[in-house]
MMTF fields as JSON, N, C-alpha, C and O atoms, coordinates in Angstrom:
{
  "mmtfVersion": "1.0.0",
  "mmtfProducer": "UNKNOWN",
  "numBonds": 255,
  "numAtoms": 256,
  "numGroups": 64,
  "numChains": 1,
  "numModels": 1,
  "chainsPerModel": [1],
  "groupsPerChain": [64],
  "chainIdList": ["A"],
  "bondAtomList": [4, 2, 8, 6, 12, 10, 16, 14, 20, 18, 24, 22, 28, 26, 32, 30, 36, 34, 40, 38, 44, 42, 48, 46, 52, 50, 56, 54, 60, 58, 64, 62, 68, 66, 72, 70, 76, 74, 80, 78, 84, 82, 88, 86, 92, 90, 96, 94, 100, 98, 104, 102, 108, 106, 112, 110, 116, 114, 120, 118, 124, 122, 128, 126, 132, 130, 136, 134, 140, 138, 144, 142, 148, 146, 152, 150, 156, 154, 160, 158, 164, 162, 168, 166, 172, 170, 176, 174, 180, 178, 184, 182, 188, 186, 192, 190, 196, 194, 200, 198, 204, 202, 208, 206, 212, 210, 216, 214, 220, 218, 224, 222, 228, 226, 232, 230, 236, 234, 240, 238, 244, 242, 248, 246, 252, 250],
  "bondOrderList": [1, 1, 1, 1, 1, 1, 1, 1, 1, 1, 1, 1, 1, 1, 1, 1, 1, 1, 1, 1, 1, 1, 1, 1, 1, 1, 1, 1, 1, 1, 1, 1, 1, 1, 1, 1, 1, 1, 1, 1, 1, 1, 1, 1, 1, 1, 1, 1, 1, 1, 1, 1, 1, 1, 1, 1, 1, 1, 1, 1, 1, 1, 1],
  "groupList": [{"groupName": "MET", "atomNameList": ["N", "CA", "C", "O"], "elementList": ["N", "C", "C", "O"], "formalChargeList": [0, 0, 0, 0], "bondAtomList": [1, 0, 2, 1, 3, 2], "bondOrderList": [1, 1, 2], "singleLetterCode": "M", "chemCompType": "L-PEPTIDE LINKING"}, {"groupName": "GLY", "atomNameList": ["N", "CA", "C", "O"], "elementList": ["N", "C", "C", "O"], "formalChargeList": [0, 0, 0, 0], "bondAtomList": [1, 0, 2, 1, 3, 2], "bondOrderList": [1, 1, 2], "singleLetterCode": "G", "chemCompType": "PEPTIDE LINKING"}, {"groupName": "VAL", "atomNameList": ["N", "CA", "C", "O"], "elementList": ["N", "C", "C", "O"], "formalChargeList": [0, 0, 0, 0], "bondAtomList": [1, 0, 2, 1, 3, 2], "bondOrderList": [1, 1, 2], "singleLetterCode": "V", "chemCompType": "L-PEPTIDE LINKING"}, {"groupName": "ALA", "atomNameList": ["N", "CA", "C", "O"], "elementList": ["N", "C", "C", "O"], "formalChargeList": [0, 0, 0, 0], "bondAtomList": [1, 0, 2, 1, 3, 2], "bondOrderList": [1, 1, 2], "singleLetterCode": "A", "chemCompType": "L-PEPTIDE LINKING"}, {"groupName": "HIS", "atomNameList": ["N", "CA", "C", "O"], "elementList": ["N", "C", "C", "O"], "formalChargeList": [0, 0, 0, 0], "bondAtomList": [1, 0, 2, 1, 3, 2], "bondOrderList": [1, 1, 2], "singleLetterCode": "H", "chemCompType": "L-PEPTIDE LINKING"}, {"groupName": "ASN", "atomNameList": ["N", "CA", "C", "O"], "elementList": ["N", "C", "C", "O"], "formalChargeList": [0, 0, 0, 0], "bondAtomList": [1, 0, 2, 1, 3, 2], "bondOrderList": [1, 1, 2], "singleLetterCode": "N", "chemCompType": "L-PEPTIDE LINKING"}, {"groupName": "ILE", "atomNameList": ["N", "CA", "C", "O"], "elementList": ["N", "C", "C", "O"], "formalChargeList": [0, 0, 0, 0], "bondAtomList": [1, 0, 2, 1, 3, 2], "bondOrderList": [1, 1, 2], "singleLetterCode": "I", "chemCompType": "L-PEPTIDE LINKING"}, {"groupName": "ASP", "atomNameList": ["N", "CA", "C", "O"], "elementList": ["N", "C", "C", "O"], "formalChargeList": [0, 0, 0, 0], "bondAtomList": [1, 0, 2, 1, 3, 2], "bondOrderList": [1, 1, 2], "singleLetterCode": "D", "chemCompType": "L-PEPTIDE LINKING"}, {"groupName": "ARG", "atomNameList": ["N", "CA", "C", "O"], "elementList": ["N", "C", "C", "O"], "formalChargeList": [0, 0, 0, 0], "bondAtomList": [1, 0, 2, 1, 3, 2], "bondOrderList": [1, 1, 2], "singleLetterCode": "R", "chemCompType": "L-PEPTIDE LINKING"}, {"groupName": "LYS", "atomNameList": ["N", "CA", "C", "O"], "elementList": ["N", "C", "C", "O"], "formalChargeList": [0, 0, 0, 0], "bondAtomList": [1, 0, 2, 1, 3, 2], "bondOrderList": [1, 1, 2], "singleLetterCode": "K", "chemCompType": "L-PEPTIDE LINKING"}, {"groupName": "GLU", "atomNameList": ["N", "CA", "C", "O"], "elementList": ["N", "C", "C", "O"], "formalChargeList": [0, 0, 0, 0], "bondAtomList": [1, 0, 2, 1, 3, 2], "bondOrderList": [1, 1, 2], "singleLetterCode": "E", "chemCompType": "L-PEPTIDE LINKING"}, {"groupName": "PHE", "atomNameList": ["N", "CA", "C", "O"], "elementList": ["N", "C", "C", "O"], "formalChargeList": [0, 0, 0, 0], "bondAtomList": [1, 0, 2, 1, 3, 2], "bondOrderList": [1, 1, 2], "singleLetterCode": "F", "chemCompType": "L-PEPTIDE LINKING"}, {"groupName": "LEU", "atomNameList": ["N", "CA", "C", "O"], "elementList": ["N", "C", "C", "O"], "formalChargeList": [0, 0, 0, 0], "bondAtomList": [1, 0, 2, 1, 3, 2], "bondOrderList": [1, 1, 2], "singleLetterCode": "L", "chemCompType": "L-PEPTIDE LINKING"}, {"groupName": "SER", "atomNameList": ["N", "CA", "C", "O"], "elementList": ["N", "C", "C", "O"], "formalChargeList": [0, 0, 0, 0], "bondAtomList": [1, 0, 2, 1, 3, 2], "bondOrderList": [1, 1, 2], "singleLetterCode": "S", "chemCompType": "L-PEPTIDE LINKING"}, {"groupName": "THR", "atomNameList": ["N", "CA", "C", "O"], "elementList": ["N", "C", "C", "O"], "formalChargeList": [0, 0, 0, 0], "bondAtomList": [1, 0, 2, 1, 3, 2], "bondOrderList": [1, 1, 2], "singleLetterCode": "T", "chemCompType": "L-PEPTIDE LINKING"}, {"groupName": "TYR", "atomNameList": ["N", "CA", "C", "O"], "elementList": ["N", "C", "C", "O"], "formalChargeList": [0, 0, 0, 0], "bondAtomList": [1, 0, 2, 1, 3, 2], "bondOrderList": [1, 1, 2], "singleLetterCode": "Y", "chemCompType": "L-PEPTIDE LINKING"}, {"groupName": "PRO", "atomNameList": ["N", "CA", "C", "O"], "elementList": ["N", "C", "C", "O"], "formalChargeList": [0, 0, 0, 0], "bondAtomList": [1, 0, 2, 1, 3, 2], "bondOrderList": [1, 1, 2], "singleLetterCode": "P", "chemCompType": "L-PEPTIDE LINKING"}, {"groupName": "GLN", "atomNameList": ["N", "CA", "C", "O"], "elementList": ["N", "C", "C", "O"], "formalChargeList": [0, 0, 0, 0], "bondAtomList": [1, 0, 2, 1, 3, 2], "bondOrderList": [1, 1, 2], "singleLetterCode": "Q", "chemCompType": "L-PEPTIDE LINKING"}, {"groupName": "TRP", "atomNameList": ["N", "CA", "C", "O"], "elementList": ["N", "C", "C", "O"], "formalChargeList": [0, 0, 0, 0], "bondAtomList": [1, 0, 2, 1, 3, 2], "bondOrderList": [1, 1, 2], "singleLetterCode": "W", "chemCompType": "L-PEPTIDE LINKING"}],
  "groupTypeList": [0, 1, 2, 3, 4, 5, 2, 5, 6, 7, 8, 8, 2, 8, 3, 9, 10, 11, 0, 6, 12, 12, 13, 6, 1, 8, 14, 9, 11, 15, 8, 0, 6, 9, 9, 1, 10, 6, 16, 17, 16, 6, 8, 2, 13, 10, 9, 10, 2, 11, 18, 4, 10, 13, 13, 2, 9, 9, 2, 2, 10, 9, 4, 9],
  "groupIdList": [1, 2, 3, 4, 5, 6, 7, 8, 9, 10, 11, 12, 13, 14, 15, 16, 17, 18, 19, 20, 21, 22, 23, 24, 25, 26, 27, 28, 29, 30, 31, 32, 33, 34, 35, 36, 37, 38, 39, 40, 41, 42, 43, 44, 45, 46, 47, 48, 49, 50, 51, 52, 53, 54, 55, 56, 57, 58, 59, 60, 61, 62, 63, 64],
  "secStructList": [7, 2, 2, 2, 2, 6, 4, 4, 4, 1, 7, 3, 3, 7, 2, 2, 2, 2, 2, 2, 2, 2, 6, 7, 7, 2, 2, 2, 2, 2, 2, 2, 2, 2, 2, 6, 1, 1, 7, 7, 7, 3, 3, 1, 1, 1, 1, 7, 3, 3, 3, 3, 2, 2, 2, 2, 2, 2, 2, 2, 2, 2, 6, 7],
  "xCoordList": [0.819, 0.0, 0.856, 0.549, 1.903, 2.749, 3.546, 3.953, 3.773, 4.596, 3.955, 4.639, 2.684, 1.988, 2.054, 2.024, 2.143, 2.167, 3.453, 3.457, 4.531, 5.817, 5.928, 6.836, 5.011, 5.089, 5.006, 5.798, 4.078, 3.877, 4.597, 4.294, 5.543, 6.254, 7.29, 7.701, 7.714, 8.732, 8.197, 7.421, 8.628, 8.15, 8.581, 9.622, 7.774, 8.112, 8.949, 8.595, 10.05, 10.945, 10.922, 11.132, 10.666, 10.628, 12.033, 12.947, 12.188, 13.496, 14.121, 15.312, 13.316, 13.833, 14.467, 15.551, 13.777, 14.286, 15.53, 16.471, 15.519, 16.656, 17.904, 18.987, 17.748, 18.868, 19.399, 20.611, 18.51, 18.895, 19.692, 20.724, 19.205, 19.887, 21.292, 22.209, 21.449, 22.758, 23.603, 24.789, 22.996, 23.65, 24.187, 25.315, 23.378, 23.77, 22.675, 21.519, 23.057, 22.113, 21.403, 21.731, 20.441, 19.597, 20.404, 20.175, 21.343, 22.118, 22.896, 22.848, 23.617, 24.401, 23.477, 23.796, 22.337, 21.373, 20.919, 20.951, 20.5, 20.007, 21.131, 20.897, 22.343, 23.5, 23.76, 24.08, 23.619, 23.828, 22.779, 23.077, 21.565, 20.512, 20.898, 20.806, 21.332, 21.753, 22.881, 22.89, 23.839, 24.996, 24.642, 25.443, 23.462, 23.062, 23.525, 23.414, 24.05, 24.491, 23.297, 23.381, 22.205, 20.94, 19.939, 19.852, 19.181, 18.216, 17.137, 16.844, 16.563, 15.463, 14.301, 14.036, 13.61, 12.477, 11.264, 11.176, 10.347, 9.059, 8.15, 7.991, 7.561, 6.764, 5.28, 4.682, 4.699, 3.278, 2.499, 1.478, 3.008, 2.428, 3.573, 4.733, 3.276, 4.325, 5.23, 6.445, 4.635, 5.417, 5.742, 6.598, 5.072, 5.249, 6.05, 5.62, 7.229, 8.071, 8.535, 8.526, 8.936, 9.457, 10.39, 10.436, 11.128, 11.971, 11.514, 11.006, 11.69, 11.398, 12.55, 13.715, 12.204, 13.194, 14.342, 15.489, 14.042, 15.086, 16.165, 17.35, 15.771, 16.778, 17.509, 18.681, 16.809, 17.431, 18.546, 19.643, 18.261, 19.249, 20.516, 21.619, 20.37, 21.529, 22.395, 23.62, 21.765, 22.504, 23.203, 24.376, 22.483, 23.045, 24.248, 25.273, 24.133, 25.25, 26.462, 27.599, 26.229, 27.311, 28.042, 29.238, 27.336, 27.919, 28.361, 28.666, 28.397, 28.832, 30.323, 30.861],
  "yCoordList": [-1.207, 0.0, 1.261, 2.214, 1.278, 2.466, 2.762, 3.903, 1.762, 1.925, 2.869, 3.736, 2.723, 3.534, 5.027, 5.851, 5.374, 6.786, 7.5, 8.722, 6.767, 7.392, 7.841, 8.593, 7.383, 7.656, 9.146, 9.64, 9.866, 11.269, 12.277, 13.469, 11.799, 12.687, 13.535, 14.587, 13.074, 13.784, 15.155, 15.26, 16.18, 17.535, 18.079, 17.694, 18.968, 19.607, 20.856, 21.697, 20.965, 22.116, 22.895, 22.333, 24.183, 25.048, 25.535, 25.459, 26.034, 26.491, 27.54, 27.474, 28.502, 29.59, 29.055, 29.482, 28.12, 27.525, 26.679, 26.67, 25.97, 25.137, 26.015, 25.65, 27.167, 28.097, 28.609, 28.736, 28.9, 29.39, 28.3, 28.58, 27.059, 25.947, 25.726, 25.349, 25.965, 25.796, 27.064, 27.043, 28.165, 29.483, 29.892, 30.368, 29.702, 30.094, 30.93, 30.906, 31.658, 32.48, 31.704, 30.552, 32.351, 31.785, 31.246, 30.125, 32.05, 31.665, 30.377, 29.449, 30.331, 29.138, 27.942, 26.822, 28.182, 27.121, 26.445, 25.22, 27.253, 26.681, 26.074, 25.139, 26.591, 26.007, 24.603, 23.678, 24.458, 23.159, 22.138, 20.949, 22.594, 21.691, 21.224, 20.042, 22.189, 21.865, 20.849, 19.933, 21.017, 20.113, 18.763, 17.83, 18.651, 17.406, 17.282, 16.216, 18.387, 18.37, 18.467, 18.079, 18.982, 19.04, 18.287, 18.537, 17.362, 16.604, 17.503, 18.577, 17.062, 17.795, 17.88, 16.925, 19.021, 19.143, 18.353, 17.951, 18.143, 17.539, 18.689, 19.641, 18.607, 19.713, 19.502, 18.516, 20.45, 20.411, 21.066, 20.551, 22.216, 22.938, 23.638, 23.43, 24.457, 25.141, 25.972, 26.012, 26.632, 27.522, 26.943, 27.469, 25.877, 25.348, 24.05, 23.033, 24.112, 22.927, 22.759, 23.708, 21.545, 21.297, 20.097, 19.34, 19.947, 18.774, 18.155, 18.859, 16.844, 16.221, 16.524, 16.548, 16.751, 17.114, 16.108, 16.497, 14.824, 13.795, 13.997, 13.821, 14.366, 14.596, 15.919, 16.05, 16.903, 18.194, 17.981, 18.522, 17.196, 16.937, 16.322, 16.692, 15.372, 14.726, 15.752, 15.726, 16.651, 17.669, 18.637, 18.963, 19.089, 20.038, 19.424, 20.085, 18.167, 17.512, 17.352, 17.47, 17.087, 16.915, 18.237, 18.234, 19.35, 20.656, 21.491, 22.674, 20.883, 21.627, 21.845, 22.453],
  "zCoordList": [0.0, 0.0, 0.0, -0.716, 0.779, 0.86, -0.397, -0.615, -1.219, -2.418, -3.43, -3.975, -3.687, -4.69, -4.385, -5.299, -3.117, -2.723, -3.124, -3.271, -3.301, -3.635, -5.093, -5.444, -5.936, -7.363, -7.682, -8.484, -7.082, -7.445, -6.557, -6.59, -5.771, -4.863, -5.612, -5.123, -6.802, -7.578, -8.024, -8.974, -7.319, -7.541, -8.908, -9.44, -9.46, -10.732, -10.481, -9.656, -11.194, -11.06, -12.37, -13.445, -12.265, -13.44, -13.783, -12.963, -15.004, -15.488, -14.567, -14.262, -14.129, -13.289, -12.002, -11.604, -11.367, -10.122, -10.39, -9.597, -11.518, -11.913, -12.08, -11.623, -12.731, -12.931, -11.596, -11.416, -10.671, -9.339, -8.611, -8.001, -8.68, -8.018, -8.575, -7.845, -9.876, -10.513, -10.441, -10.771, -10.011, -9.959, -11.331, -11.45, -12.345, -13.698, -14.346, -13.924, -15.365, -16.107, -17.204, -17.49, -17.799, -18.843, -20.038, -20.494, -20.532, -21.71, -21.466, -22.273, -20.339, -20.013, -19.785, -20.184, -19.144, -18.858, -20.155, -20.271, -21.118, -22.378, -23.208, -23.973, -23.067, -23.735, -23.174, -23.919, -21.848, -21.198, -21.638, -21.744, -21.891, -22.386, -23.796, -24.126, -24.613, -25.989, -26.009, -26.831, -25.095, -25.022, -24.403, -24.46, -23.818, -23.182, -21.74, -21.134, -21.185, -19.785, -18.837, -17.672, -19.346, -18.609, -19.477, -20.68, -18.879, -19.686, -20.298, -19.774, -21.389, -22.019, -21.029, -20.299, -21.004, -20.077, -20.549, -21.709, -19.64, -19.969, -20.351, -19.587, -21.518, -22.042, -21.755, -22.185, -21.019, -20.694, -21.831, -22.286, -22.278, -23.404, -24.111, -23.755, -25.1, -25.855, -24.955, -25.151, -23.97, -23.104, -21.737, -21.025, -21.373, -20.025, -20.024, -20.567, -19.398, -19.279, -17.833, -17.049, -17.502, -16.162, -16.193, -17.163, -15.109, -14.887, -13.578, -12.705, -13.431, -12.145, -11.197, -11.594, -9.951, -8.937, -8.852, -8.632, -9.024, -8.934, -10.0, -9.715, -11.227, -12.267, -12.054, -12.405, -11.474, -11.156, -10.131, -10.276, -9.106, -8.049, -8.62, -8.218, -9.565, -10.18, -10.903, -10.785, -11.649, -12.407, -11.444, -11.63, -10.423, -9.456, -8.743, -8.582, -8.315, -7.626, -8.539, -8.085, -9.811, -10.78, -11.045, -11.336, -10.947, -11.292, -10.101, -10.249, -8.921, -7.733, -7.737, -6.812]
}
């Protein structure tokens, strides 16, 4: 029973917050996505994208 509850715990992180966590600006952030250093975001709509917190943590730890 407890297992199913863990599925949706992965919080959505927006680009702005991701940049703050990495302490980088917009240009460098999008360059890192292009280079594959940051995974492609999950697209909700044309303008709305996010990353799961678990993948954000991996990127932040790698770039510390």
